[in-house]
C-alpha positions, 0 to 999 in steps of 0.5 A: 784362280786362272779359270776365274780370271778367264771367266771374268774377262770372258776368255773361256767363251773365246777359247771354246768358240775358237776351238769349235771353229778350228774343229769345223774348219779342219773337218771342212778342209779334210772334207774338201781335200777328199772331194778334190782328190776324188775329182782329180782321180776322176778327171785323170780317168777321163783323160786316160779314156780320151787317149784309148783307141787313139792311134796317135796317142803314143806319138808326141808330135808331127814332124815333117822332114825339111826340104833342103833341095832349095838354096835358101838357108835363111835362119829367120822365119818371116811369113806375111799375110797368111790365114789359118782356119780350123773347123771352118772357123778363121783363127788368123786372117792376114797375119804376119809371122816373124821369128828371129834366129836365136831369140825365145818366144812364148805364145800367150792367149786365151783358150781356143784362140789358135796357139796350139793350131799355129804351132801344129801348122808351123810343124807340118808346113801348112802355112803358105810361105812358111820356109821348108828348110827349117826343122820344126818339132811340135810336142803335144800337150798331153801324152799317154803315160808309158814306161819310156823315159821322156828323153827316149820319147822325144828322140823317137819323135825325131823323124830324121834321126829315126830314119838315119838309125834305120839306114845305119842298121841296114848298112851294117847288116849288109856290110856284115853279110858281105864280110860273112860271104868274103870269109867263106870264099 
């Protein structure tokens, strides 16, 4: 009785067509997912190959220690009329930079416009007039995978901290050596 009603109203054709469309869509979707997964794996292999042999691949940043010899301790960063070139191309010309202490900023722009280059120049104090008493740490966008935790990688990138820990280690070793000599006397 139901088959007769379905046939009379044309539901049987609709169900048949819907099932065919669903099967094709699901098959196409699975095929698409396999293809996308394959492309993603290929991209990851290519990305990994970029870092092989790159001596800086384990470093997450370039950090220059601040110069605290001057008397300027201004917390805001104000640099007027500076230029940044990269690969012979002028990225910023006659630019002004103002970063107010305590505020958060985000850089937005098209690829290749110079956002990362600006941050690298700030971290290495390559901008003329950029105050050298600030600590700037620029973290790379892509870092080769390792067994280290994110925290340990970031802490090891802090040049000043690493230097102080090494000094502490040297002083403790010297102190132990001196206390060992005095106890033998």
